[in-house]
C-alpha positions, 0 to 999 in steps of 0.5 A: 500500500502506498504512503498516501493510502496508508495515511488516508486509512489511518485518518479514517480510523483516527480523525478528530471530530470538529464542527467544521468537519461536519459541514460542506458549507464553503463559508464555514470551512473558510472561516475555520481555516482562518481561525485555525491559523496559528491557533489550536483547534480546542481554542477555536471551537467555541469561537467558531460556533459563536461566530456562526450564530452571530454571522451565519453568512458572508453577507452578515459579515460584510454588513457588520461594523468592524467593531462588532467583528473584532468583539466576536473575535476578542481573545482569539488573537492575531486580529489581522485575520478578522480584519482581512476576513471582514474585508474579503466578505465585503469585497464578495458582497459588493460583487453580489457573491454570497459564497466562496469562489470556487477557483484558485485564481479568484479565491486567492485574491481575497485579503488574508487568503494565501496559498495554504488557506486557498488549497485547504478550503478548495480541496475540502469544500470543492474537492479540488486537487490542491495540496495544502502545505502547512507546518505539519506537512512540512515536518512530516515530509522533511522527515520522510525525505530527510530534507536538508534545507531550511524553510522556505526553500524546503517548502518548494521541495516538499510541495513537489514530494506531496504532488507526487504522493497526492490522492486526487480522488480524495483531496480534502481528506488527504490534506486533513489526514496529513495535518492530523498526522503531523499534529498527533503522530509526527509531532514536533517535540516527541514524535510517536514513531512506534505508532507511525503507520508510514515509518517504513517510508521514512528515511529519518526513522530508518536512519535514526535521525527523526529529531534532526528534521526539519532543520530549524533556524535558531530562535531569537529571544523575544523582546520584552517591553515595559508599558504604562497606561492611564486610567483617567476618571471623569464623572464616574467614567474612564477614557478609552481610545481606539487603535488604528486598524493596521498592526498587531492589535489594530482596531481594538480599544485600550487604555491610553498610554504606551511604551516606557522610553529608556531611563523614563519614569512610568508616570512621566510616560503616561503623561507624555503618551496621553499628551501625544495621543490625545492632547490632554494634560493629566496629573498621574497619581498612584499606581493601581496594578501591574500585569505580565502578558505574552504575545506571539513575538514579544512580552510586556509588563503593563502598569496602570496609573490613576490619573486626574484630568487637568485640562483639555478635550480629547483630540484624535492625534495618535488614535482614531476614536475615544469614548468615556465609558462606565467600567461595567461597560468594558465588555461592550468593546473589544480590548486586548487581553492585557487590558482585560487583566487590569479592569478588575484591578483599577477600582480604588 
């Protein structure tokens, strides 16, 4: 039996049950692939189910304000995925298209749709014979073929290997089988070679070199930033600001503040950032709380300070919007996780 048929047989006996595998709706499958980017399936499931209750169609996404989109995505991270998905749905809606394009050329033109996403969705939803090459597939074939090249060069080589092995009659099942196999058997840390149904095809297993593949680039230490924000009270309300739509946390609301400069005191940072962002003068008073938070590419120490407004009316200089809100209304807005860690700590 060929390698591909062995993998497919394993998949039919061991595949994971996920809600997006119980549907043939292309929109649902597209949504799942976007949410699953750099995010574990168990984390995605509740977001996926909740999203489809709020936005059952491409049209419903297109008609929703970005704030509503980001609120539904809040906590899932990598917010550019949500912004791009929103843009893509708007583009389709404006062309009176209410489903996922069924050609690679049309689908891949949409924001947030790359080669992997396009191949995964089109193979699963429309049974098109397109290999979907993700990190799991790269790891599996790097070991099978002992690929002595770093990413992204290795991806081009592996694409050729997968094409030669590809099951054209079951493209969606094949792609999902390879993803599951890499996720649960041919894992990154401790691969389960004793449970592997294709180890006889695997050069790395035969040569006892599994842990040497895929070749890895030396990891760079993540930077750590110190950030200070101000809690400005006015008539029992606090001031929040909205970030520009671009960037890591684009479009989210936050407490005003920013990175502490070298040799700068946190209190001075708060006053400076609020002046630069909003043209407000504040008196920075006591420290309320400090939290630690890790993002994908960096981590932060975030300190919050109680502030008294001295003078000025908010101006949109470093932000795109602002609101005075009651503290109990924070759940109506989409905030970064780091800000949420502060909210129950900022009362006097």
